[in-house]
N, C-alpha and C positions, 0 to 999 in steps of 0.2 A: 645856231652857230654852225657854220660849215667846217667839216674836218679838212685839214690840209693833208693831202696825200702826195707822196713822192712820185714823180713821173718815172715809170719803169722803162728801162732801156731794153729794147728787144734783143733776145739772145741770138747771137750770130754763130753759125756753125763754121765760119771761116777761121782759118788758122791765124793766130796773132803771135808775134815774137814778144817775149818778155824783155823789158828794158833791164840791162845789167849794169853794174857799177864799173867805173874805169879801173878800179883795183882788180877786178876779175881779169881784165886784159893784161894788166901789169904782172899779175901772178902767173899767168900762162906764159908770158914771154920770159920772165925770170926762171920759171921752172924748166922751160925748154933749154935755156943755156946752162943752168946748173946740172941738168941731166946729161947734157953732152960732155961737160968738162969733168964731172965728179962721179956720177952714178955708173957710167960705163966702166970706169976703172975700179970702183969699189965693189959693186954688186954683180957685175957681169952684163953680158949682152941681152939676156932675156929680160931682166928687170929694166935695163936701160931702154930697150925698145918699147916695153910696156909703158913706162913713164913718158917717153916721147910721144907715143900715140895719144895718151891721156892729155898732155899739154897742148898738142896740136888740135885736138877736138875742142878743148877749152877756148883756144884762140879762134877757131872757126865759129864757135857759138857766140863769142863776143863780136865778131865781125857781122854775123847775121843780125844780132841784136842792134848793132850800131846803124845798120842800113834799113832794117825792116820794122823796128819797134815804133809804136805810136809816140808822138811827141806829147808830153804832159804839159 
């Protein structure tokens, strides 16, 4: 009897974007608007700017994922 072996996919050193969920983009947009309206008033400009940068980076990551991720 012959053994069934899985065909191995060759490892690629090329960069691949990971597919992200749509909720990741929704959280980044909501977090951006909540930060603008509430965090700047409650916690000050330093925390507000930190959260804005964080949510903008999340949004950029979701856009890259949307355009560059492989289709499953």
